PDB file of N, H, CA, C and O in Angstrom:
ATOM      1  N   MET A   1       9.799   9.712  -6.254  1.00  0.00           N
ATOM      2  CA  MET A   1       8.626   9.850  -7.077  1.00  0.00           C
ATOM      3  C   MET A   1       7.736   8.656  -6.722  1.00  0.00           C
ATOM      4  O   MET A   1       8.201   7.517  -6.757  1.00  0.00           O
ATOM      5  N   VAL A   2       6.508   8.886  -6.393  1.00  0.00           N
ATOM      6  H   VAL A   2       6.130   9.812  -6.364  1.00  0.00           H
ATOM      7  CA  VAL A   2       5.547   7.858  -6.063  1.00  0.00           C
ATOM      8  C   VAL A   2       4.607   7.850  -7.323  1.00  0.00           C
ATOM      9  O   VAL A   2       4.096   8.882  -7.759  1.00  0.00           O
ATOM     10  N   ARG A   3       4.423   6.639  -7.857  1.00  0.00           N
ATOM     11  H   ARG A   3       4.837   5.801  -7.503  1.00  0.00           H
ATOM     12  CA  ARG A   3       3.533   6.347  -8.966  1.00  0.00           C
ATOM     13  C   ARG A   3       2.474   5.357  -8.631  1.00  0.00           C
ATOM     14  O   ARG A   3       2.812   4.271  -8.159  1.00  0.00           O
ATOM     15  N   LEU A   4       1.144   5.657  -8.848  1.00  0.00           N
ATOM     16  H   LEU A   4       0.870   6.539  -9.231  1.00  0.00           H
ATOM     17  CA  LEU A   4       0.106   4.802  -8.592  1.00  0.00           C
ATOM     18  C   LEU A   4      -0.597   4.460  -9.803  1.00  0.00           C
ATOM     19  O   LEU A   4      -0.854   5.360 -10.603  1.00  0.00           O
ATOM     20  N   SER A   5      -0.961   3.198 -10.052  1.00  0.00           N
ATOM     21  H   SER A   5      -0.752   2.466  -9.403  1.00  0.00           H
ATOM     22  CA  SER A   5      -1.805   2.810 -11.225  1.00  0.00           C
ATOM     23  C   SER A   5      -2.786   1.908 -10.605  1.00  0.00           C
ATOM     24  O   SER A   5      -2.419   0.872 -10.052  1.00  0.00           O
ATOM     25  N   PHE A   6      -4.011   2.258 -10.673  1.00  0.00           N
ATOM     26  H   PHE A   6      -4.309   3.100 -11.122  1.00  0.00           H
ATOM     27  CA  PHE A   6      -5.157   1.528 -10.063  1.00  0.00           C
ATOM     28  C   PHE A   6      -5.651   0.475 -11.014  1.00  0.00           C
ATOM     29  O   PHE A   6      -5.771   0.750 -12.207  1.00  0.00           O
ATOM     30  N   ILE A   7      -5.934  -0.681 -10.561  1.00  0.00           N
ATOM     31  H   ILE A   7      -5.837  -0.905  -9.591  1.00  0.00           H
ATOM     32  CA  ILE A   7      -6.514  -1.767 -11.465  1.00  0.00           C
ATOM     33  C   ILE A   7      -8.035  -1.949 -10.934  1.00  0.00           C
ATOM     34  O   ILE A   7      -8.317  -2.068  -9.742  1.00  0.00           O
ATOM     35  N   ALA A   8      -8.817  -1.952 -11.817  1.00  0.00           N
ATOM     36  H   ALA A   8      -8.588  -1.856 -12.786  1.00  0.00           H
ATOM     37  CA  ALA A   8     -10.273  -2.148 -11.418  1.00  0.00           C
ATOM     38  C   ALA A   8     -10.412  -3.645 -11.182  1.00  0.00           C
ATOM     39  O   ALA A   8     -10.532  -4.392 -12.154  1.00  0.00           O
ATOM     40  N   HIS A   9     -10.403  -4.096 -10.004  1.00  0.00           N
ATOM     41  H   HIS A   9     -10.306  -3.489  -9.215  1.00  0.00           H
ATOM     42  CA  HIS A   9     -10.421  -5.521  -9.527  1.00  0.00           C
ATOM     43  C   HIS A   9     -11.853  -5.935  -9.147  1.00  0.00           C
ATOM     44  O   HIS A   9     -12.296  -5.561  -8.061  1.00  0.00           O
ATOM     45  N   LYS A  10     -12.561  -6.639  -9.925  1.00  0.00           N
ATOM     46  H   LYS A  10     -12.201  -6.943 -10.808  1.00  0.00           H
ATOM     47  CA  LYS A  10     -13.975  -7.009  -9.537  1.00  0.00           C
ATOM     48  C   LYS A  10     -14.040  -8.383  -9.046  1.00  0.00           C
ATOM     49  O   LYS A  10     -14.807  -8.687  -8.133  1.00  0.00           O
ATOM     50  N   ASP A  11     -13.151  -9.353  -9.698  1.00  0.00           N
ATOM     51  H   ASP A  11     -12.528  -9.106 -10.440  1.00  0.00           H
ATOM     52  CA  ASP A  11     -13.109 -10.686  -9.276  1.00  0.00           C
ATOM     53  C   ASP A  11     -11.673 -11.192  -9.463  1.00  0.00           C
ATOM     54  O   ASP A  11     -10.808 -10.445  -9.921  1.00  0.00           O
ATOM     55  N   ALA A  12     -11.414 -12.473  -9.104  1.00  0.00           N
ATOM     56  H   ALA A  12     -12.116 -13.080  -8.732  1.00  0.00           H
ATOM     57  CA  ALA A  12     -10.233 -13.072  -9.272  1.00  0.00           C
ATOM     58  C   ALA A  12      -9.749 -13.242 -10.587  1.00  0.00           C
ATOM     59  O   ALA A  12      -8.542 -13.445 -10.720  1.00  0.00           O
ATOM     60  N   GLU A  13     -10.482 -13.195 -11.589  1.00  0.00           N
ATOM     61  H   GLU A  13     -11.463 -13.030 -11.481  1.00  0.00           H
ATOM     62  CA  GLU A  13     -10.274 -13.355 -12.992  1.00  0.00           C
ATOM     63  C   GLU A  13     -10.263 -12.010 -13.785  1.00  0.00           C
ATOM     64  O   GLU A  13      -9.952 -12.019 -14.976  1.00  0.00           O
ATOM     65  N   ASP A  14     -10.579 -10.921 -13.179  1.00  0.00           N
ATOM     66  H   ASP A  14     -10.832 -10.913 -12.211  1.00  0.00           H
ATOM     67  CA  ASP A  14     -10.799  -9.629 -13.824  1.00  0.00           C
ATOM     68  C   ASP A  14      -9.680  -8.635 -13.490  1.00  0.00           C
ATOM     69  O   ASP A  14      -9.743  -8.042 -12.413  1.00  0.00           O
ATOM     70  N   PHE A  15      -8.677  -8.412 -14.316  1.00  0.00           N
ATOM     71  H   PHE A  15      -8.625  -8.893 -15.191  1.00  0.00           H
ATOM     72  CA  PHE A  15      -7.592  -7.464 -14.094  1.00  0.00           C
ATOM     73  C   PHE A  15      -7.586  -6.583 -15.225  1.00  0.00           C
ATOM     74  O   PHE A  15      -6.723  -6.753 -16.086  1.00  0.00           O
ATOM     75  N   SER A  16      -8.481  -5.608 -15.348  1.00  0.00           N
ATOM     76  H   SER A  16      -9.182  -5.469 -14.648  1.00  0.00           H
ATOM     77  CA  SER A  16      -8.445  -4.669 -16.531  1.00  0.00           C
ATOM     78  C   SER A  16      -7.693  -3.422 -16.101  1.00  0.00           C
ATOM     79  O   SER A  16      -7.946  -2.893 -15.019  1.00  0.00           O
ATOM     80  N   VAL A  17      -6.744  -2.929 -16.956  1.00  0.00           N
ATOM     81  H   VAL A  17      -6.538  -3.359 -17.835  1.00  0.00           H
ATOM     82  CA  VAL A  17      -5.922  -1.782 -16.654  1.00  0.00           C
ATOM     83  C   VAL A  17      -6.564  -0.576 -17.338  1.00  0.00           C
ATOM     84  O   VAL A  17      -6.838  -0.538 -18.538  1.00  0.00           O
ATOM     85  N   SER A  18      -6.794   0.489 -16.383  1.00  0.00           N
ATOM     86  H   SER A  18      -6.572   0.458 -15.409  1.00  0.00           H
ATOM     87  CA  SER A  18      -7.265   1.673 -16.840  1.00  0.00           C
ATOM     88  C   SER A  18      -6.057   2.773 -16.847  1.00  0.00           C
ATOM     89  O   SER A  18      -5.426   3.079 -15.835  1.00  0.00           O
ATOM     90  N   TYR A  19      -5.845   3.292 -18.084  1.00  0.00           N
ATOM     91  H   TYR A  19      -6.357   3.044 -18.906  1.00  0.00           H
ATOM     92  CA  TYR A  19      -4.683   4.285 -18.130  1.00  0.00           C
ATOM     93  C   TYR A  19      -5.149   5.607 -17.679  1.00  0.00           C
ATOM     94  O   TYR A  19      -4.358   6.548 -17.621  1.00  0.00           O
ATOM     95  N   ASP A  20      -6.376   5.729 -17.359  1.00  0.00           N
ATOM     96  H   ASP A  20      -7.019   4.964 -17.405  1.00  0.00           H
ATOM     97  CA  ASP A  20      -6.852   6.892 -16.695  1.00  0.00           C
ATOM     98  C   ASP A  20      -6.635   6.983 -15.244  1.00  0.00           C
ATOM     99  O   ASP A  20      -6.719   8.073 -14.677  1.00  0.00           O
ATOM    100  N   ALA A  21      -6.359   5.897 -14.611  1.00  0.00           N
ATOM    101  H   ALA A  21      -6.290   5.012 -15.072  1.00  0.00           H
ATOM    102  CA  ALA A  21      -6.202   5.673 -13.173  1.00  0.00           C
ATOM    103  C   ALA A  21      -4.663   5.684 -12.783  1.00  0.00           C
ATOM    104  O   ALA A  21      -4.239   4.849 -11.983  1.00  0.00           O
ATOM    105  N   TYR A  22      -3.830   6.631 -13.353  1.00  0.00           N
ATOM    106  H   TYR A  22      -4.174   7.309 -14.004  1.00  0.00           H
ATOM    107  CA  TYR A  22      -2.395   6.568 -13.134  1.00  0.00           C
ATOM    108  C   TYR A  22      -2.133   8.089 -12.479  1.00  0.00           C
ATOM    109  O   TYR A  22      -2.533   9.141 -12.978  1.00  0.00           O
ATOM    110  N   PHE A  23      -1.440   7.963 -11.363  1.00  0.00           N
ATOM    111  H   PHE A  23      -1.115   7.108 -10.957  1.00  0.00           H
ATOM    112  CA  PHE A  23      -1.224   9.241 -10.713  1.00  0.00           C
ATOM    113  C   PHE A  23       0.262   9.228 -10.204  1.00  0.00           C
ATOM    114  O   PHE A  23       0.780   8.156  -9.888  1.00  0.00           O
ATOM    115  N   GLU A  24       0.894  10.317 -10.128  1.00  0.00           N
ATOM    116  H   GLU A  24       0.473  11.187 -10.384  1.00  0.00           H
ATOM    117  CA  GLU A  24       2.185  10.329  -9.598  1.00  0.00           C
ATOM    118  C   GLU A  24       2.503  11.622  -8.837  1.00  0.00           C
ATOM    119  O   GLU A  24       1.932  12.667  -9.150  1.00  0.00           O
ATOM    120  N   LYS A  25       3.345  11.576  -7.908  1.00  0.00           N
ATOM    121  H   LYS A  25       3.808  10.727  -7.654  1.00  0.00           H
ATOM    122  CA  LYS A  25       3.775  12.687  -7.075  1.00  0.00           C
ATOM    123  C   LYS A  25       5.225  12.663  -6.788  1.00  0.00           C
ATOM    124  O   LYS A  25       5.789  11.637  -6.410  1.00  0.00           O
ATOM    125  N   GLU A  26       5.801  13.740  -6.959  1.00  0.00           N
ATOM    126  H   GLU A  26       5.342  14.574  -7.266  1.00  0.00           H
ATOM    127  CA  GLU A  26       7.318  13.900  -6.657  1.00  0.00           C
ATOM    128  C   GLU A  26       7.458  14.170  -5.226  1.00  0.00           C
ATOM    129  O   GLU A  26       6.873  15.148  -4.761  1.00  0.00           O
ATOM    130  N   LEU A  27       8.160  13.421  -4.479  1.00  0.00           N
ATOM    131  H   LEU A  27       8.635  12.626  -4.857  1.00  0.00           H
ATOM    132  CA  LEU A  27       8.442  13.550  -3.042  1.00  0.00           C
ATOM    133  C   LEU A  27       9.579  14.445  -2.663  1.00  0.00           C
ATOM    134  O   LEU A  27       9.530  15.181  -1.678  1.00  0.00           O
ATOM    135  N   TYR A  28      10.645  14.358  -3.504  1.00  0.00           N
ATOM    136  H   TYR A  28      10.684  13.760  -4.304  1.00  0.00           H
ATOM    137  CA  TYR A  28      11.839  15.015  -3.289  1.00  0.00           C
ATOM    138  C   TYR A  28      12.726  15.062  -4.448  1.00  0.00           C
ATOM    139  O   TYR A  28      12.940  14.027  -5.078  1.00  0.00           O
ATOM    140  N   SER A  29      13.277  16.204  -4.795  1.00  0.00           N
ATOM    141  H   SER A  29      13.103  17.045  -4.283  1.00  0.00           H
ATOM    142  CA  SER A  29      14.260  16.432  -5.854  1.00  0.00           C
ATOM    143  C   SER A  29      15.341  17.213  -5.421  1.00  0.00           C
ATOM    144  O   SER A  29      15.175  18.311  -4.890  1.00  0.00           O
ATOM    145  N   ALA A  30      16.572  16.646  -5.641  1.00  0.00           N
ATOM    146  H   ALA A  30      16.707  15.754  -6.072  1.00  0.00           H
ATOM    147  CA  ALA A  30      17.809  17.503  -5.366  1.00  0.00           C
ATOM    148  C   ALA A  30      18.938  16.916  -6.082  1.00  0.00           C
ATOM    149  O   ALA A  30      18.927  15.736  -6.429  1.00  0.00           O
ATOM    150  N   LYS A  31      20.007  17.785  -6.335  1.00  0.00           N
ATOM    151  H   LYS A  31      20.016  18.744  -6.052  1.00  0.00           H
ATOM    152  CA  LYS A  31      21.126  17.271  -6.988  1.00  0.00           C
ATOM    153  C   LYS A  31      22.115  16.662  -5.923  1.00  0.00           C
ATOM    154  O   LYS A  31      22.094  17.005  -4.741  1.00  0.00           O
ATOM    155  N   GLY A  32      22.946  15.770  -6.422  1.00  0.00           N
ATOM    156  H   GLY A  32      22.964  15.492  -7.382  1.00  0.00           H
ATOM    157  CA  GLY A  32      23.892  15.165  -5.550  1.00  0.00           C
ATOM    158  C   GLY A  32      23.567  13.792  -5.098  1.00  0.00           C
ATOM    159  O   GLY A  32      22.677  13.160  -5.667  1.00  0.00           O
ATOM    160  N   ARG A  33      24.253  13.283  -4.087  1.00  0.00           N
ATOM    161  H   ARG A  33      24.976  13.796  -3.626  1.00  0.00           H
ATOM    162  CA  ARG A  33      24.137  11.989  -3.651  1.00  0.00           C
ATOM    163  C   ARG A  33      22.726  11.874  -2.776  1.00  0.00           C
ATOM    164  O   ARG A  33      22.213  12.810  -2.163  1.00  0.00           O
ATOM    165  N   ARG A  34      22.243  10.590  -2.853  1.00  0.00           N
ATOM    166  H   ARG A  34      22.660   9.830  -3.352  1.00  0.00           H
ATOM    167  CA  ARG A  34      21.060  10.348  -1.994  1.00  0.00           C
ATOM    168  C   ARG A  34      21.562  10.111  -0.501  1.00  0.00           C
ATOM    169  O   ARG A  34      22.631   9.541  -0.282  1.00  0.00           O
ATOM    170  N   SER A  35      20.775  10.554   0.461  1.00  0.00           N
ATOM    171  H   SER A  35      19.906  11.017   0.283  1.00  0.00           H
ATOM    172  CA  SER A  35      21.088  10.272   1.810  1.00  0.00           C
ATOM    173  C   SER A  35      20.271   9.072   2.297  1.00  0.00           C
ATOM    174  O   SER A  35      19.044   9.042   2.205  1.00  0.00           O
ATOM    175  N   LYS A  36      20.980   8.123   2.800  1.00  0.00           N
ATOM    176  H   LYS A  36      21.977   8.148   2.875  1.00  0.00           H
ATOM    177  CA  LYS A  36      20.323   6.896   3.265  1.00  0.00           C
ATOM    178  C   LYS A  36      19.358   7.265   4.506  1.00  0.00           C
ATOM    179  O   LYS A  36      18.371   6.561   4.720  1.00  0.00           O
ATOM    180  N   LYS A  37      19.647   8.347   5.298  1.00  0.00           N
ATOM    181  H   LYS A  37      20.448   8.919   5.124  1.00  0.00           H
ATOM    182  CA  LYS A  37      18.767   8.672   6.365  1.00  0.00           C
ATOM    183  C   LYS A  37      17.408   9.282   5.761  1.00  0.00           C
ATOM    184  O   LYS A  37      16.312   8.983   6.235  1.00  0.00           O
ATOM    185  N   LYS A  38      17.570  10.170   4.664  1.00  0.00           N
ATOM    186  H   LYS A  38      18.460  10.413   4.279  1.00  0.00           H
ATOM    187  CA  LYS A  38      16.385  10.765   4.091  1.00  0.00           C
ATOM    188  C   LYS A  38      15.557   9.711   3.391  1.00  0.00           C
ATOM    189  O   LYS A  38      14.327   9.763   3.388  1.00  0.00           O
ATOM    190  N   GLU A  39      16.239   8.766   2.805  1.00  0.00           N
ATOM    191  H   GLU A  39      17.238   8.723   2.808  1.00  0.00           H
ATOM    192  CA  GLU A  39      15.543   7.672   2.002  1.00  0.00           C
ATOM    193  C   GLU A  39      14.868   6.894   3.020  1.00  0.00           C
ATOM    194  O   GLU A  39      13.705   6.575   2.774  1.00  0.00           O
ATOM    195  N   ALA A  40      15.388   6.524   4.132  1.00  0.00           N
ATOM    196  H   ALA A  40      16.333   6.783   4.332  1.00  0.00           H
ATOM    197  CA  ALA A  40      14.645   5.738   5.114  1.00  0.00           C
ATOM    198  C   ALA A  40      13.438   6.480   5.631  1.00  0.00           C
ATOM    199  O   ALA A  40      12.400   5.853   5.843  1.00  0.00           O
ATOM    200  N   ALA A  41      13.512   7.750   5.842  1.00  0.00           N
ATOM    201  H   ALA A  41      14.356   8.259   5.670  1.00  0.00           H
ATOM    202  CA  ALA A  41      12.388   8.608   6.255  1.00  0.00           C
ATOM    203  C   ALA A  41      11.258   8.626   5.279  1.00  0.00           C
ATOM    204  O   ALA A  41      10.087   8.577   5.657  1.00  0.00           O
ATOM    205  N   PHE A  42      11.616   8.697   3.989  1.00  0.00           N
ATOM    206  H   PHE A  42      12.567   8.737   3.682  1.00  0.00           H
ATOM    207  CA  PHE A  42      10.623   8.619   2.963  1.00  0.00           C
ATOM    208  C   PHE A  42       9.853   7.312   2.830  1.00  0.00           C
ATOM    209  O   PHE A  42       8.656   7.286   2.544  1.00  0.00           O
ATOM    210  N   LEU A  43      10.646   6.149   3.068  1.00  0.00           N
ATOM    211  H   LEU A  43      11.619   6.170   3.301  1.00  0.00           H
ATOM    212  CA  LEU A  43      10.101   4.898   2.953  1.00  0.00           C
ATOM    213  C   LEU A  43       9.108   4.691   4.076  1.00  0.00           C
ATOM    214  O   LEU A  43       8.060   4.065   3.913  1.00  0.00           O
ATOM    215  N   GLU A  44       9.503   5.281   5.305  1.00  0.00           N
ATOM    216  H   GLU A  44      10.354   5.790   5.438  1.00  0.00           H
ATOM    217  CA  GLU A  44       8.593   5.141   6.431  1.00  0.00           C
ATOM    218  C   GLU A  44       7.285   5.898   6.253  1.00  0.00           C
ATOM    219  O   GLU A  44       6.257   5.489   6.792  1.00  0.00           O
ATOM    220  N   GLU A  45       7.308   6.893   5.572  1.00  0.00           N
ATOM    221  H   GLU A  45       8.144   7.226   5.134  1.00  0.00           H
ATOM    222  CA  GLU A  45       6.102   7.679   5.195  1.00  0.00           C
ATOM    223  C   GLU A  45       5.250   7.283   3.905  1.00  0.00           C
ATOM    224  O   GLU A  45       4.134   7.744   3.666  1.00  0.00           O
ATOM    225  N   LEU A  46       5.949   6.342   3.087  1.00  0.00           N
ATOM    226  H   LEU A  46       6.856   5.967   3.281  1.00  0.00           H
ATOM    227  CA  LEU A  46       5.459   6.027   1.826  1.00  0.00           C
ATOM    228  C   LEU A  46       4.030   5.578   1.904  1.00  0.00           C
ATOM    229  O   LEU A  46       3.253   6.044   1.071  1.00  0.00           O
ATOM    230  N   GLY A  47       3.581   4.719   2.813  1.00  0.00           N
ATOM    231  H   GLY A  47       4.212   4.340   3.490  1.00  0.00           H
ATOM    232  CA  GLY A  47       2.210   4.255   2.875  1.00  0.00           C
ATOM    233  C   GLY A  47       1.213   5.289   3.091  1.00  0.00           C
ATOM    234  O   GLY A  47       0.106   5.182   2.562  1.00  0.00           O
ATOM    235  N   LYS A  48       1.555   6.415   3.922  1.00  0.00           N
ATOM    236  H   LYS A  48       2.454   6.501   4.351  1.00  0.00           H
ATOM    237  CA  LYS A  48       0.751   7.559   4.131  1.00  0.00           C
ATOM    238  C   LYS A  48       0.529   8.368   2.897  1.00  0.00           C
ATOM    239  O   LYS A  48      -0.579   8.777   2.551  1.00  0.00           O
ATOM    240  N   VAL A  49       1.624   8.572   2.262  1.00  0.00           N
ATOM    241  H   VAL A  49       2.524   8.239   2.543  1.00  0.00           H
ATOM    242  CA  VAL A  49       1.556   9.327   0.963  1.00  0.00           C
ATOM    243  C   VAL A  49       0.769   8.709  -0.136  1.00  0.00           C
ATOM    244  O   VAL A  49       0.056   9.380  -0.882  1.00  0.00           O
ATOM    245  N   ILE A  50       0.919   7.331  -0.230  1.00  0.00           N
ATOM    246  H   ILE A  50       1.498   6.786   0.376  1.00  0.00           H
ATOM    247  CA  ILE A  50       0.221   6.646  -1.228  1.00  0.00           C
ATOM    248  C   ILE A  50      -1.243   6.717  -0.902  1.00  0.00           C
ATOM    249  O   ILE A  50      -2.054   6.945  -1.799  1.00  0.00           O
ATOM    250  N   ASP A  51      -1.620   6.528   0.361  1.00  0.00           N
ATOM    251  H   ASP A  51      -0.961   6.343   1.090  1.00  0.00           H
ATOM    252  CA  ASP A  51      -3.054   6.570   0.774  1.00  0.00           C
ATOM    253  C   ASP A  51      -3.623   7.975   0.589  1.00  0.00           C
ATOM    254  O   ASP A  51      -4.804   8.088   0.262  1.00  0.00           O
ATOM    255  N   SER A  52      -2.860   9.051   0.778  1.00  0.00           N
ATOM    256  H   SER A  52      -1.900   8.959   1.044  1.00  0.00           H
ATOM    257  CA  SER A  52      -3.334  10.370   0.472  1.00  0.00           C
ATOM    258  C   SER A  52      -3.699  10.630  -0.925  1.00  0.00           C
ATOM    259  O   SER A  52      -4.729  11.217  -1.259  1.00  0.00           O
ATOM    260  N   ILE A  53      -2.759  10.140  -1.776  1.00  0.00           N
ATOM    261  H   ILE A  53      -1.923   9.664  -1.505  1.00  0.00           H
ATOM    262  CA  ILE A  53      -2.900  10.176  -3.241  1.00  0.00           C
ATOM    263  C   ILE A  53      -4.228   9.489  -3.632  1.00  0.00           C
ATOM    264  O   ILE A  53      -5.078  10.061  -4.315  1.00  0.00           O
ATOM    265  N   ALA A  54      -4.366   8.158  -3.133  1.00  0.00           N
ATOM    266  H   ALA A  54      -3.676   7.694  -2.578  1.00  0.00           H
ATOM    267  CA  ALA A  54      -5.516   7.459  -3.519  1.00  0.00           C
ATOM    268  C   ALA A  54      -6.756   8.213  -3.015  1.00  0.00           C
ATOM    269  O   ALA A  54      -7.714   8.320  -3.781  1.00  0.00           O
ATOM    270  N   LYS A  55      -6.806   8.707  -1.869  1.00  0.00           N
ATOM    271  H   LYS A  55      -6.028   8.621  -1.247  1.00  0.00           H
ATOM    272  CA  LYS A  55      -7.987   9.339  -1.367  1.00  0.00           C
ATOM    273  C   LYS A  55      -8.364  10.535  -2.097  1.00  0.00           C
ATOM    274  O   LYS A  55      -9.558  10.827  -2.149  1.00  0.00           O
ATOM    275  N   GLU A  56      -7.391  11.352  -2.737  1.00  0.00           N
ATOM    276  H   GLU A  56      -6.420  11.114  -2.695  1.00  0.00           H
ATOM    277  CA  GLU A  56      -7.681  12.433  -3.567  1.00  0.00           C
ATOM    278  C   GLU A  56      -8.421  12.053  -4.791  1.00  0.00           C
ATOM    279  O   GLU A  56      -9.056  12.896  -5.425  1.00  0.00           O
ATOM    280  N   HIS A  57      -8.355  10.749  -5.161  1.00  0.00           N
ATOM    281  H   HIS A  57      -7.839  10.064  -4.646  1.00  0.00           H
ATOM    282  CA  HIS A  57      -9.070  10.358  -6.490  1.00  0.00           C
ATOM    283  C   HIS A  57     -10.134   9.276  -6.156  1.00  0.00           C
ATOM    284  O   HIS A  57     -10.467   8.471  -7.025  1.00  0.00           O
ATOM    285  N   ASP A  58     -10.672   9.245  -4.907  1.00  0.00           N
ATOM    286  H   ASP A  58     -10.401   9.899  -4.201  1.00  0.00           H
ATOM    287  CA  ASP A  58     -11.738   8.454  -4.492  1.00  0.00           C
ATOM    288  C   ASP A  58     -11.462   7.000  -4.650  1.00  0.00           C
ATOM    289  O   ASP A  58     -12.334   6.197  -4.983  1.00  0.00           O
ATOM    290  N   ALA A  59     -10.254   6.691  -4.406  1.00  0.00           N
ATOM    291  H   ALA A  59      -9.546   7.343  -4.135  1.00  0.00           H
ATOM    292  CA  ALA A  59      -9.789   5.226  -4.406  1.00  0.00           C
ATOM    293  C   ALA A  59      -9.261   4.761  -3.170  1.00  0.00           C
ATOM    294  O   ALA A  59      -9.115   5.592  -2.274  1.00  0.00           O
ATOM    295  N   CYS A  60      -8.942   3.547  -2.965  1.00  0.00           N
ATOM    296  H   CYS A  60      -9.060   2.872  -3.693  1.00  0.00           H
ATOM    297  CA  CYS A  60      -8.330   2.995  -1.750  1.00  0.00           C
ATOM    298  C   CYS A  60      -7.464   1.752  -2.137  1.00  0.00           C
ATOM    299  O   CYS A  60      -7.646   1.059  -3.139  1.00  0.00           O
ATOM    300  N   ILE A  61      -6.468   1.570  -1.167  1.00  0.00           N
ATOM    301  H   ILE A  61      -6.319   2.132  -0.353  1.00  0.00           H
ATOM    302  CA  ILE A  61      -5.641   0.582  -1.332  1.00  0.00           C
ATOM    303  C   ILE A  61      -5.789  -0.457  -0.144  1.00  0.00           C
ATOM    304  O   ILE A  61      -5.657  -0.088   1.022  1.00  0.00           O
ATOM    305  N   ILE A  62      -6.058  -1.726  -0.474  1.00  0.00           N
ATOM    306  H   ILE A  62      -6.165  -2.026  -1.422  1.00  0.00           H
ATOM    307  CA  ILE A  62      -6.257  -2.742   0.574  1.00  0.00           C
ATOM    308  C   ILE A  62      -4.864  -3.303   0.874  1.00  0.00           C
ATOM    309  O   ILE A  62      -4.457  -4.241   0.189  1.00  0.00           O
ATOM    310  N   TRP A  63      -4.137  -2.816   1.811  1.00  0.00           N
ATOM    311  H   TRP A  63      -4.468  -2.054   2.368  1.00  0.00           H
ATOM    312  CA  TRP A  63      -2.760  -3.115   2.117  1.00  0.00           C
ATOM    313  C   TRP A  63      -2.581  -4.575   2.547  1.00  0.00           C
ATOM    314  O   TRP A  63      -1.542  -5.170   2.265  1.00  0.00           O
ATOM    315  N   ASP A  64      -3.607  -5.180   3.247  1.00  0.00           N
ATOM    316  H   ASP A  64      -4.452  -4.696   3.477  1.00  0.00           H
ATOM    317  CA  ASP A  64      -3.299  -6.505   3.772  1.00  0.00           C
ATOM    318  C   ASP A  64      -3.815  -7.595   2.846  1.00  0.00           C
ATOM    319  O   ASP A  64      -3.839  -8.774   3.199  1.00  0.00           O
ATOM    320  N   GLU A  65      -4.237  -7.167   1.627  1.00  0.00           N
ATOM    321  H   GLU A  65      -4.217  -6.209   1.341  1.00  0.00           H
ATOM    322  CA  GLU A  65      -4.670  -8.205   0.624  1.00  0.00           C
ATOM    323  C   GLU A  65      -4.077  -7.878  -0.789  1.00  0.00           C
ATOM    324  O   GLU A  65      -4.850  -7.476  -1.658  1.00  0.00           O
ATOM    325  N   PRO A  66      -2.847  -8.018  -1.040  1.00  0.00           N
ATOM    326  CA  PRO A  66      -2.197  -7.651  -2.287  1.00  0.00           C
ATOM    327  C   PRO A  66      -2.804  -8.556  -3.361  1.00  0.00           C
ATOM    328  O   PRO A  66      -3.166  -9.702  -3.098  1.00  0.00           O
ATOM    329  N   LEU A  67      -2.900  -8.044  -4.507  1.00  0.00           N
ATOM    330  H   LEU A  67      -2.606  -7.112  -4.721  1.00  0.00           H
ATOM    331  CA  LEU A  67      -3.381  -8.774  -5.740  1.00  0.00           C
ATOM    332  C   LEU A  67      -2.236  -9.625  -6.309  1.00  0.00           C
ATOM    333  O   LEU A  67      -2.460 -10.689  -6.887  1.00  0.00           O
ATOM    334  N   THR A  68      -0.888  -9.078  -6.113  1.00  0.00           N
ATOM    335  H   THR A  68      -0.706  -8.214  -5.644  1.00  0.00           H
ATOM    336  CA  THR A  68       0.274  -9.782  -6.580  1.00  0.00           C
ATOM    337  C   THR A  68       1.368  -9.285  -5.648  1.00  0.00           C
ATOM    338  O   THR A  68       1.121  -8.513  -4.722  1.00  0.00           O
ATOM    339  N   GLU A  69       2.491  -9.714  -5.899  1.00  0.00           N
ATOM    340  H   GLU A  69       2.692 -10.341  -6.652  1.00  0.00           H
ATOM    341  CA  GLU A  69       3.697  -9.303  -5.090  1.00  0.00           C
ATOM    342  C   GLU A  69       3.867  -7.895  -5.091  1.00  0.00           C
ATOM    343  O   GLU A  69       3.737  -7.387  -6.205  1.00  0.00           O
ATOM    344  N   GLU A  70       4.138  -7.069  -4.095  1.00  0.00           N
ATOM    345  H   GLU A  70       4.243  -7.481  -3.190  1.00  0.00           H
ATOM    346  CA  GLU A  70       4.354  -5.755  -4.133  1.00  0.00           C
ATOM    347  C   GLU A  70       5.650  -5.349  -4.857  1.00  0.00           C
ATOM    348  O   GLU A  70       6.607  -6.123  -4.880  1.00  0.00           O
ATOM    349  N   ARG A  71       5.688  -4.169  -5.436  1.00  0.00           N
ATOM    350  H   ARG A  71       4.911  -3.540  -5.418  1.00  0.00           H
ATOM    351  CA  ARG A  71       6.954  -3.841  -6.160  1.00  0.00           C
ATOM    352  C   ARG A  71       7.365  -2.521  -5.579  1.00  0.00           C
ATOM    353  O   ARG A  71       6.485  -1.667  -5.477  1.00  0.00           O
ATOM    354  N   ARG A  72       8.493  -2.258  -5.214  1.00  0.00           N
ATOM    355  H   ARG A  72       9.209  -2.952  -5.297  1.00  0.00           H
ATOM    356  CA  ARG A  72       9.038  -0.884  -4.938  1.00  0.00           C
ATOM    357  C   ARG A  72      10.285  -0.770  -5.658  1.00  0.00           C
ATOM    358  O   ARG A  72      11.298  -1.398  -5.349  1.00  0.00           O
ATOM    359  N   ALA A  73      10.199   0.032  -6.613  1.00  0.00           N
ATOM    360  H   ALA A  73       9.376   0.542  -6.864  1.00  0.00           H
ATOM    361  CA  ALA A  73      11.389   0.443  -7.600  1.00  0.00           C
ATOM    362  C   ALA A  73      11.664   1.823  -7.776  1.00  0.00           C
ATOM    363  O   ALA A  73      12.572   2.181  -8.526  1.00  0.00           O
TER     364      ALA A  73
END
């Protein structure tokens, strides 16, 4: 599952959270154990999937300038 929540970032002091800017997409669903090989493949494509979700909603992610430490959970 990929979940995106966009923050309207206008300056260094402005971090307003919009609950309307929350999107998610299920990448894979199956019963049983997770495969490390499949998980590695999903992580490799994660950036592309996130960018496509953002593009669908006229948003963008500036990957080389994170606002805070990235989280992958």
